[in-house]
C-alpha positions as CSV (number, residue, x, y, z in Angstrom):
1,M,-0.1,0.0,-0.1
2,P,1.4,3.4,-0.9
3,K,2.4,6.1,1.7
4,V,-0.4,8.9,2.2
5,K,0.9,12.3,1.3
6,T,0.3,15.3,3.6
7,N,-1.4,18.2,2.1
8,S,1.2,20.8,1.1
9,G,-0.9,23.8,1.7
10,A,-1.8,22.4,5.3
11,K,1.6,21.8,6.4
12,K,2.5,25.2,5.6
13,R,-0.6,26.7,7.6
14,F,-0.8,24.6,10.5
15,S,1.5,23.4,13.5
16,L,1.0,21.2,16.4
17,T,1.4,22.2,20.1
18,G,2.9,20.0,22.7
19,T,-0.5,18.7,23.9
20,G,-1.4,17.7,20.4
21,K,-3.7,20.6,19.5
22,V,-3.5,22.2,16.1
23,K,-2.4,26.1,15.8
24,R,-3.4,28.3,13.0
25,N,-2.8,32.0,12.1
26,H,-5.5,34.5,11.9
27,A,-6.6,35.5,8.5
28,Y,-6.8,39.3,7.3
29,H,-3.2,40.2,8.4
30,S,-1.3,40.0,5.2
31,H,-2.4,43.0,3.1
32,I,-4.7,46.1,3.1
33,L,-3.6,46.9,6.5
34,T,-3.9,50.7,6.2
35,K,-7.7,50.8,6.9
36,K,-7.5,48.4,9.8
37,T,-6.9,49.8,13.2
38,K,-3.9,49.1,15.4
39,K,-5.9,47.1,17.8
40,Q,-7.4,44.9,15.1
41,K,-3.9,44.3,13.7
42,R,-2.4,43.6,17.0
43,N,-5.0,41.1,17.6
44,L,-4.6,39.2,14.4
45,V,-0.8,38.6,15.2
46,H,-1.5,35.8,17.9
47,D,-1.9,32.2,17.0
48,A,-5.3,30.5,17.6
49,I,-6.3,26.9,18.2
50,V,-8.2,25.2,15.3
51,D,-12.0,24.7,16.5
52,R,-13.0,21.3,17.2
53,T,-15.6,21.4,14.7
54,N,-12.8,21.5,11.9
55,M,-10.2,19.4,13.8
56,K,-11.1,16.2,11.9
57,Q,-10.6,17.9,8.5
58,V,-7.6,19.5,9.3
59,R,-6.0,16.3,11.0
60,E,-6.8,14.5,7.8
61,L,-5.0,16.9,5.8
62,L,-2.0,16.7,8.0
63,N,-2.2,12.8,8.1
64,L,-2.6,12.8,11.8
65,R,-5.1,9.8,12.7
């Protein structure tokens, strides 16, 4: 049986924490930043944990079964 490949886009976007949760970056922090407030941009810098409703899909993309 062949090896299962990790999704290339997913491996660039997600990373694992020490406890096995999946970290993600916030969207809307890459361009058109002039119209966003300092507070909004500052809050988008921090990482977030993937929601449990999306966890199954993300783990399949990363081949974490």
